[in-house]
C-alpha positions as YAML, in Angstrom:
chain: A
units: angstrom
residues:
- id: 1
  name: GLN
  ca: [-0.04, -0.44, -0.17]
- id: 2
  name: VAL
  ca: [1.41, 3.43, -0.96]
- id: 3
  name: SER
  ca: [0.81, 6.05, 1.70]
- id: 4
  name: LEU
  ca: [0.73, 9.99, 0.65]
- id: 5
  name: VAL
  ca: [1.42, 12.44, 2.99]
- id: 6
  name: GLU
  ca: [0.32, 16.31, 2.49]
- id: 7
  name: SER
  ca: [1.75, 18.95, 4.81]
- id: 8
  name: GLY
  ca: [2.21, 22.74, 4.89]
- id: 9
  name: GLY
  ca: [-1.34, 23.94, 5.31]
- id: 10
  name: GLY
  ca: [-3.00, 26.62, 7.70]
- id: 11
  name: LEU
  ca: [-4.28, 29.68, 8.10]
- id: 12
  name: VAL
  ca: [-3.05, 32.79, 6.20]
- id: 13
  name: GLN
  ca: [-4.36, 36.05, 5.43]
- id: 14
  name: ALA
  ca: [-5.50, 37.07, 1.64]
- id: 15
  name: GLY
  ca: [-2.40, 37.98, -0.10]
- id: 16
  name: GLY
  ca: [-0.06, 35.54, 1.77]
- id: 17
  name: SER
  ca: [1.48, 32.40, 1.01]
- id: 18
  name: LEU
  ca: [1.91, 28.71, 1.44]
- id: 19
  name: ARG
  ca: [3.74, 26.17, 0.49]
- id: 20
  name: LEU
  ca: [2.63, 22.78, 0.58]
- id: 21
  name: SER
  ca: [4.39, 18.86, 0.14]
- id: 22
  name: CYS
  ca: [3.25, 15.67, -0.47]
- id: 23
  name: ALA
  ca: [5.18, 12.66, 0.19]
- id: 24
  name: ALA
  ca: [4.65, 9.20, -1.22]
- id: 25
  name: SER
  ca: [6.25, 5.88, 0.49]
- id: 26
  name: ARG
  ca: [8.05, 3.36, -1.42]
- id: 27
  name: ASN
  ca: [9.48, 6.00, -4.41]
- id: 28
  name: ALA
  ca: [5.63, 5.97, -6.04]
- id: 29
  name: PHE
  ca: [6.38, 8.88, -8.02]
- id: 30
  name: THR
  ca: [9.11, 7.37, -10.27]
- id: 31
  name: PHE
  ca: [7.83, 7.66, -13.73]
- id: 32
  name: GLN
  ca: [4.22, 9.09, -12.87]
- id: 33
  name: SER
  ca: [2.49, 12.06, -13.02]
- id: 34
  name: ILE
  ca: [1.25, 14.12, -9.90]
- id: 35
  name: GLY
  ca: [-1.44, 16.57, -9.04]
- id: 36
  name: TRP
  ca: [-2.87, 18.84, -6.65]
- id: 37
  name: TYR
  ca: [-6.19, 18.80, -6.03]
- id: 38
  name: ARG
  ca: [-8.52, 20.43, -3.62]
- id: 39
  name: GLN
  ca: [-12.16, 20.36, -2.25]
- id: 40
  name: ALA
  ca: [-13.94, 22.93, -0.73]
- id: 41
  name: PRO
  ca: [-17.11, 22.53, 1.29]
- id: 42
  name: GLY
  ca: [-20.21, 21.77, -1.07]
- id: 43
  name: ASN
  ca: [-17.65, 21.40, -3.79]
- id: 44
  name: GLN
  ca: [-16.46, 18.73, -5.89]
- id: 45
  name: ARG
  ca: [-12.51, 17.44, -5.92]
- id: 46
  name: GLU
  ca: [-10.85, 19.73, -8.12]
- id: 47
  name: LEU
  ca: [-7.34, 19.29, -9.98]
- id: 48
  name: VAL
  ca: [-5.40, 22.69, -9.59]
- id: 49
  name: ALA
  ca: [-2.01, 21.50, -10.90]
- id: 50
  name: ARG
  ca: [0.11, 18.93, -12.66]
- id: 51
  name: ILE
  ca: [3.24, 17.85, -13.25]
- id: 52
  name: THR
  ca: [4.66, 15.11, -15.52]
- id: 53
  name: TRP
  ca: [7.53, 13.16, -14.76]
- id: 54
  name: GLY
  ca: [9.71, 15.03, -17.33]
- id: 55
  name: GLY
  ca: [8.60, 18.45, -16.15]
- id: 56
  name: ALA
  ca: [5.59, 19.23, -17.97]
- id: 57
  name: ILE
  ca: [3.09, 21.41, -16.28]
- id: 58
  name: ASN
  ca: [-0.51, 22.46, -16.24]
- id: 59
  name: TYR
  ca: [-2.54, 24.72, -13.86]
- id: 60
  name: ALA
  ca: [-6.32, 25.18, -13.83]
- id: 61
  name: ASP
  ca: [-7.37, 29.08, -14.97]
- id: 62
  name: SER
  ca: [-8.20, 29.50, -11.37]
- id: 63
  name: VAL
  ca: [-5.15, 29.64, -9.88]
- id: 64
  name: LYS
  ca: [-2.84, 30.26, -12.68]
- id: 65
  name: GLY
  ca: [-0.32, 32.91, -11.89]
- id: 66
  name: ARG
  ca: [-0.29, 32.44, -8.68]
- id: 67
  name: PHE
  ca: [0.70, 28.64, -7.86]
- id: 68
  name: THR
  ca: [3.81, 27.20, -8.95]
- id: 69
  name: ILE
  ca: [4.03, 22.95, -8.85]
- id: 70
  name: SER
  ca: [7.48, 21.39, -8.72]
- id: 71
  name: ARG
  ca: [9.12, 17.97, -7.70]
- id: 72
  name: ASP
  ca: [11.98, 16.16, -6.10]
- id: 73
  name: ASN
  ca: [12.33, 13.20, -7.89]
- id: 74
  name: ALA
  ca: [15.05, 11.68, -5.22]
- id: 75
  name: LYS
  ca: [12.92, 12.50, -2.24]
- id: 76
  name: SER
  ca: [9.86, 11.22, -4.10]
- id: 77
  name: THR
  ca: [8.22, 14.80, -3.09]
- id: 78
  name: VAL
  ca: [6.15, 16.95, -4.73]
- id: 79
  name: TYR
  ca: [5.88, 20.56, -3.82]
- id: 80
  name: LEU
  ca: [2.79, 23.52, -4.20]
- id: 81
  name: GLN
  ca: [4.14, 27.11, -3.70]
- id: 82
  name: MET
  ca: [0.96, 29.29, -3.38]
- id: 83
  name: ASP
  ca: [1.49, 33.05, -3.58]
- id: 84
  name: ASN
  ca: [-1.32, 35.56, -3.33]
- id: 85
  name: LEU
  ca: [-3.87, 33.22, -2.25]
- id: 86
  name: GLU
  ca: [-7.25, 34.77, -1.84]
- id: 87
  name: PRO
  ca: [-10.24, 33.44, 0.07]
- id: 88
  name: GLU
  ca: [-11.77, 31.07, -2.70]
- id: 89
  name: ASP
  ca: [-8.45, 29.15, -2.44]
- id: 90
  name: THR
  ca: [-9.90, 27.76, 0.97]
- id: 91
  name: ALA
  ca: [-10.11, 24.16, 0.39]
- id: 92
  name: VAL
  ca: [-8.71, 20.73, 1.85]
- id: 93
  name: TYR
  ca: [-5.39, 20.25, -0.25]
- id: 94
  name: PHE
  ca: [-4.72, 16.59, -1.56]
- id: 95
  name: CYS
  ca: [-2.19, 15.06, -3.89]
- id: 96
  name: ASN
  ca: [-2.48, 11.89, -6.34]
- id: 97
  name: SER
  ca: [-2.11, 10.74, -9.55]
- id: 98
  name: PRO
  ca: [-3.92, 13.43, -12.06]
- id: 99
  name: LEU
  ca: [-4.97, 9.94, -14.58]
- id: 100
  name: GLY
  ca: [-8.29, 8.27, -13.94]
- id: 101
  name: PRO
  ca: [-9.56, 6.93, -11.12]
- id: 102
  name: GLY
  ca: [-8.09, 3.46, -11.59]
- id: 103
  name: TYR
  ca: [-4.52, 4.93, -11.84]
- id: 104
  name: ARG
  ca: [-4.84, 6.52, -8.27]
- id: 105
  name: TRP
  ca: [-3.15, 5.73, -4.97]
- id: 106
  name: GLN
  ca: [-5.55, 5.72, -1.72]
- id: 107
  name: TRP
  ca: [-6.26, 9.51, -1.05]
- id: 108
  name: GLY
  ca: [-3.88, 10.82, 1.96]
- id: 109
  name: GLN
  ca: [-5.36, 13.04, 5.06]
- id: 110
  name: GLY
  ca: [-5.05, 16.39, 2.95]
- id: 111
  name: THR
  ca: [-3.82, 19.24, 4.38]
- id: 112
  name: ARG
  ca: [-5.84, 22.51, 5.07]
- id: 113
  name: VAL
  ca: [-5.81, 25.98, 3.33]
- id: 114
  name: THR
  ca: [-7.77, 28.89, 5.35]
- id: 115
  name: VAL
  ca: [-7.66, 32.20, 3.61]
- id: 116
  name: SER
  ca: [-9.21, 34.73, 5.48]
- id: 117
  name: SER
  ca: [-10.04, 38.42, 4.08]
...
């Protein structure tokens, strides 16, 4: 069983920054694309950023220009640098494969981000 551990969330004022980390056991991210998802109350889980093994990156329009995804393959860790945070970014953030459900690991606990006005 591969475990995913997200960390780095917290409470921040609008305009502030946070850096999230996602670590996987068993070097599970080798050769894998990894995405950051978020889920706000009442909303479906949303893919906000994706990075491939080769380094190709995509962002959702809602975070483009404010969030930066990166990875450290030796540590099997993926990061999400979040700048200029807005109250609409408030959600629980998760990492997992950006492919279909059949390719995903078990979801981790997530890390909560709260942005106040």
